[in-house]
N, C-alpha and C positions, 0 to 999 in steps of 0.2 A: 503494500500499499503506499503508494508515494503522496502526499498531500502537501500543498505549498503553506507557506506560513502563515498566509491570509487564512487558510484554513482551520489551523491548530489555532491562531489567535481568537476566531470567530468563537470556536467550541469552547475553549476556555472561557471566554467573557458570557457565554451561554451557561456554562455550568456554575461560576460564580453568582451572576443572577437569578439562577433558579435558586440558590439557597435559601433567600428572603422570600422567595414566592413559594417555597416549600413550608416555612415557618408559616407564612398566613393561611397556608390551606391546609395544614396540620390542625391548627387552631380552629377552623372553621369547622371542621370534621370531628373535633375530638369531643361533643356533648355527651356521648352515649359511653365514651371510654370509662374503665374503673380506675377511680382515684386513689392515691395515697399506697401507693405497692412499695411496702418498704421491707418485706420478709419474701426470704427464697423458697422455693420447696422444699429443700433439705430443713429452713425452718419451720415450715409449714409441718412437714412429717413429723418431729421434734413435740412441736406443739400439741398437735394432735394426739400423737401416741400418750404423751403425758396425761391428756383429758381423756383418753380412751380406756386408759390403767385405772382412773377414778372410777369410773362407772362400770370396770368388770369385763370390759370387752377383750377379748384374749388377742392382743396384738400380735405375739407371735406366732400365733395359729393360722394367720388371717393372711388372704391375698388382698393387699392394699391398691386401691386406686385413688390418684389425686385429681380432681377434676374442679374446672372453673363452673360454680354454681351461679346461674342467670337466673334473675327473677321477671319472668316474660311478663307478666300480667302488669307490672310496676313500669317495665319498660314500656310496655305498648302504647301505655297511657302517657307517659311523660315524653316519647317520641315526637310527640305532635308540637311541642312548645322546647326547643332547645335551651332556651334561657331558662326554664323552669328544670329541666334535666339538669345543668350545670351546679344549679342553686341547689337540688336536692341530694348531691353528693356529700356537703356539709351538714345536711341536717341531721340533729339527733335522732332522728325516729326513722326517716328515710333512709340516710346514709348508709347503716350497717345492711338494710334489704335490699339493695341496689345489685349485689353479688359479693361473692365468698369462693373461699376453696371449699369443697366438700370430700374429706377423707373417708371413704368409704374402706370396709371393714369386712370384707367375703370369706365365707365359709370354703374351706377349700375341700373338693370331692363332692360337693351338694350343690344344689339349686342355686343360683345369686340371690335369689330372694324368697324368704327373710335374710336379709345379711345379718353378720355378729354386731353390726351398730355403726355408725357412723359419727363424724365431729364436723363442725362447721367453723372454719376459719378466717377471718376476716382480711383483706389485703394489708391491712397494718399489724395482724400477729394477734389479735383480738379472738378470743374463742365468742363463736356467737350462736352458737347450739351444739347438743350431743345427745346421743339417744344410743342406748343399749336396745337390741331388738332379741326376740325370743320365736321358736321355732311352733307352731301350732301344737305340738304334741306335750312341749314341755310345761308343767304344773306348777302352781304358784296360789296364793289364797286368793278367795273370791269374796273381798271386802266390799261394802256398798258406798256410792257416791258420797253419802252423808257423814259415813265414819272416813274416808278419807279427806274429805274438805277441810277441816280444821288443820290437818298438816300439809294439804297445799297453799293452806293461807301462811301457815308461818314460815315455810319457804319462801313465798314470795316476799315477806315480809324481811327475810333476814338477808337475802341475796338483792344484788343488783344484776339486772339484763341489760346488756347493751342494746338500745334501738327499743328499749320497750321502762321509759321513765314511769314511774307511779302508777303501775298495772293495777286495775278494779276488776274483781270476780266479772265473769260475766255467761259462764256456762261450762256443764261437763258433757262428756260424751264418750257413753262406757262402749267397749266391744267384748262380748260375751264369749269365751272358748269353752271347750269342754273341760278343763282342767284348769281353767281360772280366768280371772276379769279384769281385763286394761281398760285404765280411763284416760280421758285427753282432758284434762282441766284448763278450760281459756281464759284470759283476763286481757280485758281491752285496753289501749294505749289511746288517750285523748292528744290529737292533732288538727290542727285547722290549716287550711291552705290546700294548694295542689299536691295531688291530685285528688279530686272531691270525692271521687267514687268509690274509695277505699275505705274500711276499717280496719285497725290495726291491733294485733295483739300477740302474746305471748304465751303458749302452750307449754304444760306441764305433763308429762307422762307420767304412769305409775302403770305397772304389771302387778299383780295383785295389790300387795302393801308397800310394795318396794317404788322408791324415787326411781325412774331409767332414765331420764332425759327431760329437755327442755329444745324450745325451738322458737323462732320470731317467725311469723305469719301475718297473712291478710286476705280479707276476702269483699268482693263484690259488696257494696251497701244496700244491693237490691236483692241479691242473694242467687245472681246467676251465676254459672259455672264458668272459669276461663276455658275459650277454645283454643287449643295450640296448634297452628296453622304450618304442619310443616310441608315444605313448598316443594312437593312430589313431580308437580308440572313440569318445574325448572330441573329437577333431578333426571326423570324420564326423559326430557326434551332434549337435555345436554347427552345424554348416553344416546339417544337415536341419531343425534348429529354426530356423534363419533362414529357409529356404525355406518352412518350414511357416507360419510366422506371416507372412510376405511374403506367400503366397498366402489366408489367410484374410482381411487388411486388406486385399487387393485386391480381394477379392469387397465387402467393405464399402464400399471407396472409389467402386466400378463404381456399387453403388445408390445411393449420395448424390449422385455425380456426375449421374448421370440425374435426380435429384429438384430438382439445382442448390442442393445444400446444402452445398457444399463449394468453397473456392477452391484454385488452383494458385499462386498469386503467392510466398504466403510459402513454401510446403511445396517450390517450385523454389529459391528463394535458400538455405533450408535442406540441399536436396540439393546444390547447388553449394559450399556452406560446409563440408559434410562430405567431399566429395570433395578439397576444395582440401587441409583438415588431414590426409585420411588420405596424399594423393601429398606433401606435404610429410613428413609422418612416415616414410613409406617410401623416398622418396630418401634418408633418413639412414640407415636401416638395412637396407635391401635387400642391400648388399655382405654384412652379417655373416649375415643370413638363407640367403643363399646358398652360405655355405662349403662345406657338406657335399654341396652339390646337383650332379648332372654330367649335362648333357645330348650324350651323345656326343663329337663333335668340337669342339662349342662351348667358345669361350674362357671366361675368367672372368669378363671385364666383359661379354660378352653374357648370360650365366648369370643375373648380377645382373637384368639388365634384363628376362631372360624373369621371372626370381622375382618383379619387381616386377610385371610386366604380367600374371601369373596371379594374383597375391594384388588386384591391382586388378580385375580382370575378375571373378574368382569369389567376392571376399569385399567388398571395399571398395564396388563399384558396388550390389550387392543391399543392403547395409548402408546407403547412400545412399537407396537405391529406400525400403527400410522406415523410413527416418528420414520421408523424403516424406509416403508412406503414412500412416503414424503421424502427422505433424500434422496433415493434411490430413481424417482421418477425425477423430480426437482431439478438434480445435479443433471442429468441429461439436458434439460431445459435450460439451466443457467449457462452450460459451457458453451453454449453458443452465441451467450450476448456478453454474459459478465464473469468469463472463467478466472478474469483478475483478481475479482471479488472473491473467491473461493481460495486463492493461495494461501493465506495465513491458516486458515480453517485445516487446507489441507496437510500443512505443516503439522501442525497440532495434531493431526490424528495419524500422521506418520512418525509420532514422537520425536519431533524436532521443534521443540517449542523455543529454545533460546537462540533467537535469531531477530534482527531488528524488524523484518515484515510481521512476525508473530507481536512480537513489543510495542510496535506503533497502531495496530489493530486494538490490542488491548487497552493502553495508553487512552485513546482515540476514545473508545466504549467507556472507559473510566470517568473518565470527563464528562461525557456526554450522559453519564448515568441520571444526574439531579434534575436535568431536564427533561427526560423521559419519564422520571416520576412526577414530576408537574405536568405534563401532557397526560398522563394517568389520572391526576383528580381535576383536570381543566374540563374536561367534559362533564363528568358528576357533577362540578360546581354549578351549571346551569340549570338543570331540574330542582337542584337543593335552593337556588337563590328563588326562582322561580314557584316555589312551594309544590313543584310536582311530586316531589317524594320526601321522605324523611329519614333523617340522619339515623343512622345503626351505629353497632360496634363493626370495628375494622375486622376484618376477613379472618386475619390469623392471632388475636389478640387471644381468643378462648385455647387456640392450640399452644400459643407461647406460654400461657399461664397453666395450662394443663398437661402437653406433651412429657414423656419421661425425660427426654434431654432438655427440656425447657427452650430458653432463645435458640441452643444450639442445633435444635432440628429445623431451624428455618434456611440455613445455607441449604440443605439439602435439598427442601421442596424449591426454593428460588432456584435452584440449578437444574434442576427436572422440569419446572414449569418454563424456563428462559429457553432449554433445550427444545423442548416441543413447541412452541411459538417460534423460535428463530427458523426450525426446519421445517415445521408445518407450515406456519403463517407468512414467514418472510421467504424463505428459498423457493417453497414451492408455491405459494399463493400468488408470488411478484413474478415467478419465473414463468408458469403455467400462462396469466394473465398477458404478460408481454407479448407471448408465442401467439397464443389465440384469440385474443381479444384486441380491439381497434383503441377502445378509450383507454387513455393511461391511467384514471381514476381508478379502475376496476382493481387494480392489483393491489392498493392498499386496502380498499373495501374487502376485496377476498381476504387480506390478510386480516383485517379486524371481525371478518365472520370466525376464521380459524380459532385467534384469540378468544373469542365469546364460547365457541365451542368447547376450547381446551381449559376456560376456566384460569387463565393466567392472572387477572388479577380481578377481583370484584370491588365495588366501591362501595363505600361504608353508605349504602343506601337502603331505602325499602320503598316499595315493593319490588319482587325479583326484577322487573324488567330493566330497572334504572343501575341495576350493579354492574349490567354490561357496558354500563357506558366508560366504566375503568377499564375494561379488557381493552374497548377501543381506542381508547388514547393511547393505552400502553403500545397495543400494537401498529398506531400509526405514527410514535415518536421512534419507535424501534425501527420502521419501514425508514425514515427519513436518515437513520445512522446509514443504512444497509446502502442506501443511494448515496450517500456523503461519503461512504468509505467501504466497508465491505461484512462481508456474512460475520466472521469473528469479533468485530466491532460491534455489530446489532447484538449478538449474544451477549458479549460483558454486559452493554448498555442495561439489555433488559434484565440481567442478572441482578447489577448493582440497583437499579430502579425497584426491583423487588424486594430486594434487601430494605432499603429504605422504607417503601410500604410496609413491610410488616414490622420491622423494628423499633423503627422511630416513635410511630404514636404511644407504643408502650413505654419506650424508653423517655418520654417528655411525662408521664404521669409516676415514675418509678422514682425511688431514691435509694442511696446508700446500697449496700451488696447486690439486691436485684437489677439496680442502674449500672454498677460495675458488670455484672453478666451481661447485660443488654449489650453494653458498649462493647465487650471482649468478644461476643457473638457477630457483630457487626465488623469490629476490627481485623477478627483471625480471617476471615476469605479475603477481606480488600488487601492485607497484607500479602496471603499468598496469591493473588491476583499480580500486584506490584513485585513480588519475590521472581516472577516469571518473565514479565514487564521489562523491566528497568536493566538487570543483566542482559536481555536478548537485546535491547537497543543501546547497550554499550558494545556490544559486537561489532555492529556495523555491518553484519554479515545479512543481505538480502536472500531471499527464496526466489526462485525463478526457475521452472521445470523444464529442461528440453523436451522433445516429442516423443524420445526414447524412454523419459522417466513415466510418461503418461502410463494410468491403466489403460488394460487391452480396450475397455470399453469406451473411454474417453479419447483413445486414439479413432476408434470407428466414428465415434461423435464427430471430431474434427474433422475427417475424412469426409464426411459426408456433407457436413457445412462447406467445406472447401467445394466439393462437389456441386453443390446446391447455389454455391456463390456462382459458381463458373456458368451452372445453368441458366440464373437468373441472368446473367450477364448475357448469354446469347439469345436467350429468349427477348430482352429489351434490342438487342442489335437485330435481331427478325422483326420483330414488329415495326422497328426502322425502315426496314427494307419495303415494307407493304405501303401503300397510299394512304392518303387519310382516308376515313371512314365512308365521307360522302364528299368524293369528290365532286366539283362544280364545272361544266363545260356548257355554252351556249348549245341550246336547242337539242340538250340529251337530259335525260333524268338518269341516275344511278343511284342503284343500291348494291351492297355486298355485306360478306357474310364469312369470317373466317374462324373455324374454332379447330385447334388441334387437341389429339386424342392425347398425348403427353404434355411435358413442358416444350418441347420444339417439336413443331410441324413439320411436315415435307413438302406442303402445298405451299402454290403461289398465285398469285394476282395482281395487276396493274392495268395501270391506264396511262399512259405515255402520250404527251402531245409530239404529232410526227412533222409538224410544218404543214404548209399550205392547205390548212384546215382542216388535217386528217388528223386521227385518234389513234392509237395503237393500243390493241386489247390482248391480254396476256393471260393466260391462267396455264399453269404446271401440276402436275402430282409425279412426285418423285416416290419411288417404289417403298412400302413401310414408313414407319415415322420415327421420329426419337432425333438423337444428336447427329447423328451421319446424314440423314435427309435432311436435314435443316442447313448443313454446310454445302450439300450438294445443290440446294436451292439457292443458297446466296451467291455460289458462283456463277449459276446461270444467271441470276438477276443481273451481277455484272457484267457477263459476257453478253445479254442483252443489250443493255444501255451501250456498251462502247461499239458493237455493231450497227445500230439504229444511227450512229453519229456517221456512218459509212455509206448505210444501204439497210433501207428498213423493207424491203421486197421480203413477203412473207416465206417463198422458197429459200430464198438465201438467207434469211435470218434462221430457220429450223437448220439448216446445213451448218453454217458456224456453231449452233447450240450443240448438234450432234457430234460435231469434232471435237469440241471441250470437254465434252461428256467422256467421250473415249479415249480422250489422254491423260484426264486429271481424275475422273471418278474410280472407287473402287470396281473391281471387274464384276459385270453383271448387276451393277448398278442402274436401274432403268428410269425414265422419268416420262410421262406422257405431257403433252403440250398442244395448248391452242395457242395460235397468234394470228389477229388479224389487222386490216386497217380499214377504218371506217371513215367514209369521205361524211361530214356533217354537212355539208351542204345538200350532196342528194342522196344520201342515204345508203350509197353503195358501199358494200363490204366484200373486201378480198382478205381473202383466209385461207390457211394452211395448216392441217393437223398431224400432230407426231402419233397416232395411236391412243389420242384421248377421244372419251365419250361425245357421241355427235352433240352438237349444242340445240337448242330449240330455238325457232322465231315462232313466236303468237302473231298470228295477223289478225289484226284488231278486226278489219272488214268483215271477215269469214268466224272468225271466232274457232280457227282451226290451227293447230299447231304443225311447223313443218323442221323438221331435222334436217343439219347440215351436213351430210354426210360427207367424209373425206378421209379415205380409210388410209392408215400409214403405220408404220413401225414406230415403238417409241423411240427417243432418244437414248443413245448409249448402246444401239446396237451397230455392230461393224456391217457395213454398207451390201448391200441390199438395193432395192428400187429408189428412184430419186423421188424426192417429194412434190406435191401437187398443189396448184393453186387453183382455188374456186373463186366465183365470185356469186353474190346474190344482192338484193337491193332490200332495204328497210323502208317500208312505206311509213306515213305520218299516223304515230299510235301503236306502232307495232313494237313488240319487246321481244331482245335478245336475250338468253338463259342460257348462261354457262357455267357448269356444276363438276365437282369431282366425284368419284365414286365412292365416297364415304356416303352421301345422303342415299344414293340409289341401295345402296347396301347394307344400311343401319338395320338392325335385326329386334325382334321382339323377343318375349319370354321363351316363345315356340324355336326360335332360330329363323324364323322365315323373314327375307327380305322385303325392305319397303318397295322395292321395284320402280321397274319404271311406268307401270300401266299407272298406279295410283300417282305417280309425278306428273303422267299427262294429264289424266284426268284431273288434277287440282289446275294445272294450267290452262284447261281448258275454262275450269270453273271460274277462275281467279284473274284470268289474262289481262282482262279490260280495267282493274284496278290500278292504282300508282304503284311504284316500284317498291316503295316502302311497304305498303299492305301486302302485295304478293309475295316478299320477302317473309314478310312477319308470318303468314298464312303456311308458307310453307314449312317453315320451322316448327310452327305449331302444329301440325298436322303428322311431322315426322317424330316429333317429341310424343305427341299422344299415342303412336303407333307402336313405338321402343318404349314406354313408359317412362321417360327419362333415363335409360340404360346411359351410362357412360359409353360415349363413342368409341368404338373398336379402332375406327381408321379417321384422318383429319377431312373434316367437310368443308368444303368453300364453295359458297355459290355468289354469282356477278349475274345481274339483272340491269339492262341496258334499254330503255326506251326512247326511241327516234321520235322525237316532236316536231322536227323539220322546222324548226322556227330559229336558226343560226341566222339567217337572213337579216329576219325582222330585228333580232335583239341586236345585231351590229350594227 
């Protein structure tokens, strides 16, 4: 990657300007973030274990899961008013209720619920609740609520419960089991202000006559139940999109693999890399994701394993396969236009990271990362400010606080997400669009759609559709980096942006040791990236692969594109040899059609002024079609123009063209040719033919057609009989129709040719119409007959109508 100093200065300035913009955006979207995070997961576990032992929970005999606990009813009401949500975090009643850690102690070898018990720990380390649970068959005393009430009142009087100042008895809810009775005593907590739809309580739990725990709770004042809305439509929609894109790219892959245009080595390495990153991330987060899941009698440990296995099989493996297919197919497209944008990525895959090419790409992406993060938040800012969406938590906050590895699981997810986005959205999306679609904007649109499908970043908004705006902004930013630099720079920028978007929102609300852990989780991958980039830049060694160094499938792509470029150039030259589509001559109306069966055709037609009011008309058909036929046609055109400078007599012209073809063209390369001279004043046509199909004259006066028979061997045949010249006359409104055999021999699905009879019948029916209409009807009828089958031979049609008005026009 070679960028100018101006480009480096621009990306550096953009990165620096993005920092204050990020601070503003983070503060705008922070309303629903948990506040006052001052304890680590290790601290939470230590505090919870100590509290659990006080309640008799067998800590050592339990499988422990730490998960962030979200109060969805309160969050739902407060989300409509971000200002009130920010104030609620410091409210003595609401603050402790908005969120906490739930440390759950599951029984080993038994179904998950009921668990041994759980402890709720606030983000500042305050115990916000604890409860020991019993299995249904365990026995205890069966006191009445009246017998327990004095004990419950005494506990409330002697204890201070965070989030429940001055609780007042409200009600008791008994639960009867076969061998014991449990009671939940509720004490209400007075609070005025938002949100007004709730009543607040603290619950004391008793099993038999034993106090087994307490917990903060709240209910709707009108008694309705909270309806938890699981975004199943979004989950299933995303899965359907993943499998749909996977199938579409698979079709392209099979086609290109059959053509030998794709290689699987790099794609296979990326497949394994994505799976490894996903497995690592899942190992950290599987216990958290499995918290609310239950598989019958399966215990908590194997539920987590099953959850991780299902995610691996039905989500990670399809996405890894999508990365594999997107690389193999996208690379074959990208090599055509953007081979230089893959050089640094190639070097990295070839285990050659310490060079200036890789180093510069990584540094460019590193500097662009803050700007990409801004682009990921700029689009969500619009619906947020317009009130179309409400604020919610950042997507990774719950995982960072709940995952086994804490914030150190984030780099793994950021790496897998950026790999999927870069390969599927950027490489494949942009390369495929540039190859198949005319509008350049559709490439970034495809990249945006891929980012949304892959879930590369979800904006902190609700409802679900607005979360996709974050992925759209991230994809557009990464696409801009790709266009400015290369693929590795785009991947680095997406990775850095993802780290910022996941870690910084939590870091801004943390303090003490948790903040240091978040800083370390952010710094370690940054240092690792710079440890590759800086030494590489200092080497000064650039990577440039010679043709022999390329993989076999890349060589085939390069060779194919070289041949394609040459054929395109030949096609342009051939088109330049043909006359303008509708040339104009006084007293004549002309229409022509030329359709090559392949990129290069072997047919030729021309209209050449021959002086003294005479127009030369030529139409030839080289045997076969393709590049060789096109070259022969070009030679004949050149020889014809030279000969007409000396002598335009039809017989002499064909003699010279035949001698030229015999001397220069490959052996047995033949060409039929019709050449005529038309007097534009009198309509007299002098013509000669070298084995070409007989043209037709439609006689306007009688409505009949007249073939111009002039037998002769094709050009390229060693002589033989001399050419003959014949003469006929066109009357006003007569039409001369000259054509190649590709029209007559066009076949339908049964292999039947269009034939002369249909051609002649159509001429009789439409012959009095204009040349343009007659041409259109002839071609439409042939296409209808063949059902638009691709032509097997070149098709050329020339129609000339003699109007007899040249003298008047002059």
